[in-house]
Structure formats: C-alpha cells, structure tokens
N, C-alpha and C positions, 0 to 999 in steps of 0.2 A: 468403701463399698462402691461397686460399679453397677450401673444400670444402663442397658441399651434402650434407645428410643428410636422410633421410626419417624422420619420427617415426611412431609407431603410428597417428596420426590421418591420415597421408598428407600433412600439410602440410610444406612445405619449410622447413628450418632451415639457417641459415648459421653455420658455425663458423669462426672465424678461427684459423688455425694458424700458429705461428711456428717456423721451423727454425733450428737452429744453423748455423754455417758449414759443417759437414760435410753438411748436408741429408739425414741418414739418418733413417729412420722412428723410430728410438729417441729422437731429439731433438725430435720434435714435442711441442708442449704447447698446450693450449687457452688462449687469452687470455680473461680474464673481468674484469668490474668488480665490486668488492665492493658497489657501490650497486645494480647490477642484481640481484645474487644476493639481496640482502635485500628487494627490492621485489617481484620476480616469484616466483610459486610454481613449483616444478619441474613439468615436464610429466609426465603419468602414466607415459610410457614411460621416464622417468629413475629412477623409484622403485626398480626392481630393483637398480640399481647402488648405491643408498643403503641399502636394507633387506636385500637378499639373499633367497634362496629360503626359508631356514629361518624367518626372521622373518615373512615373508608367510604361510607355513603356520601359524605360531603364532597370528597375529592371526585368521586365518580359523577356526582351531580354537577359539579363545576365543569367537568369535561363535557357532559351531554348538553349543558346550557350553551357552551361554546359551539358544539356541533349544530344544535338546533337554531342558532343565531348566525350561522355561517352565510354571509351574503356574498363573499368572494367566490365561493364554489357551490352554488345552489344545487348542482347535481349531486354532490356529496351529501349535503344536508337532506335533500329530498329522498335519497335512498333510505335514510333512517326514518324520516317522516312517514313514508309509504308503508313501512313495516308496522309501526305502532307509535303511540305517543311517547313523550319524553319519560313519563313515570315508569312505563314498562321497561324501557332501555336502562334506566337507572337501577331499577329493582333487579333486573337480570344480571347486569354487569357487577353491581355491588355484591349480590349473592355469590357470584362466581369468585370475586376477589376475597370476600370473607372466608369462603371455603378454602381457597388456595393459600390464604394468609394465616391459616391455623385457627379459625373461629368455629370449626365444626361444619358438619354437612349442611350447607345452606342452599347451594346451587341445585336446582331441580333437574338439570340436564346431565348429559354425559358427553364423552368425546364424540359418540355417534351423532347425538342431537346437535352438538355444536358444529360439527362438520356439515351436517345436513342443512342447518340454518345458513351457514356461510356460503354453501354451494348453491342453494335454491332461493334464498331470500335476499342475500346481501351480495350477490355476484357483481353488482355494479360498482361496489367499492372494494371487492376482494382482488385487488391488483396493486401494482407498484404505486400508482398515483393515489389510490385510496389509502394505502398504508402510509404514504407520506403525509397525507392530510390528517389521517387519524392520529399519527404521532405528533403532528404540529399542534393539534388541539390538546393532546395529552400532555405534551411538554409544557404548554402554557398553564394548564391546570396544576401540574406538579410544581411549576415555578411559583404559582400563587400560594401554594401551601408549603413551600420550602422553608420559610422562616419558622413555621410551626413544627415541621419535621426536624429541623436543625436543633430546636430547643429540646426535643425528645432524644434524638440520636442523629447526628449529621450524615449517617450512612443510609438513611431511609430512602431518599430520592434515587440514589444510585442502585439500591436493591430493587426498587420498583422498575426502573428502566432496564436493568438486567433481565428481570422477569418478563417484561414486555418484549425485549429483543429475542428472548428464547421462544416466546409464543409466535412472534412474527416469522422467525426462521422455520417454525413448524408448519406454518400455513403455506409458505412458498419461498423458494430461493430468490425469487425476484424482489423480495422485500428486504434483502440484506443491506441495501445501501440507504436505508431510511435514516 
C-alpha cells in the first residue's frame, strides 16, 4: 500500500507501508532500507520524532545562554537583551523549532511576523556580522549536544545546520559566507 504524506516544506513524500494479513492499522510498518537511512539526512520535519520537545528546548536554551553571556561582542548580546528577557527568546525560538521540526503548530507567529520582528526589532544583528555571531553561538550549542545527537542519529547536527543555512539564505544573500 502506498500513502503520500506532506512534509513541512510542502513537498510530497511517499512512504511504503506494509500490512499484515489482518490489514489493521496496528500492523502497519514503514519499510526502509538501512543504506538509504545512512546516506540521506533526515528531513527537518522528522527531527521532532528523534529529539522530542524537551531536547529541542534544551538546545535552544543552551544557545541563548551563550548569547546572553557574550562578553566578546556586547552589542550583539545587548540587541537581544533590549528586545526581551532570555525566557522570551527561548520560548519563541523553541516553539519555532518544534513547529518546523514536526511537533505540531507551536509557533505563534508567521512569516510576516518573523520578517517584521527581524526588520524592526532586531535590525542591529540582521547583517553579516550578526549572522556570523549568531552561527558562532549556535555551532557551540550544537557541538555541546552533538554526543547526544550522535547517540540518537549521527545526521541530526548536519540536518539542523542545513536548516539554519537555508533560513540564513532566506534573510539575506550577505549571510551566505557564515
């Protein structure tokens, strides 16, 4: 039996499902090839099922702790501090990630709201230098969690970095060399 599923990106994915002789839903299982699993990175919308909401919040929290403790580039840190406290940033970013990673509609914003926020509230860091610093802290946070990710699936960090690279490219071509 074939079933088409939509991923977060809107592209169609086809999952092959095999049923037992009873044909009940409880007996469906997804067929997969170990070779395919080791070659292809999971899609961003699959990460929620691998990481869970708590782990996503932990990674985002680790990132923002680094941002809020940034003594090397206080202007970068202060751009976030002036907008709101660390709890607000963690909650907003984690909700966005949970939503994007397949955990259901958690993010209360939209593309318009995100663009408005980045244009009007975060303009001090929405440039190549800000993108560099943002990715510096994110890479450190991901590196801290990499042993946990590798124990689950060694492709998780790469998948998150690909997702972030796509988002950075969407904000500005100036960010391409981060």
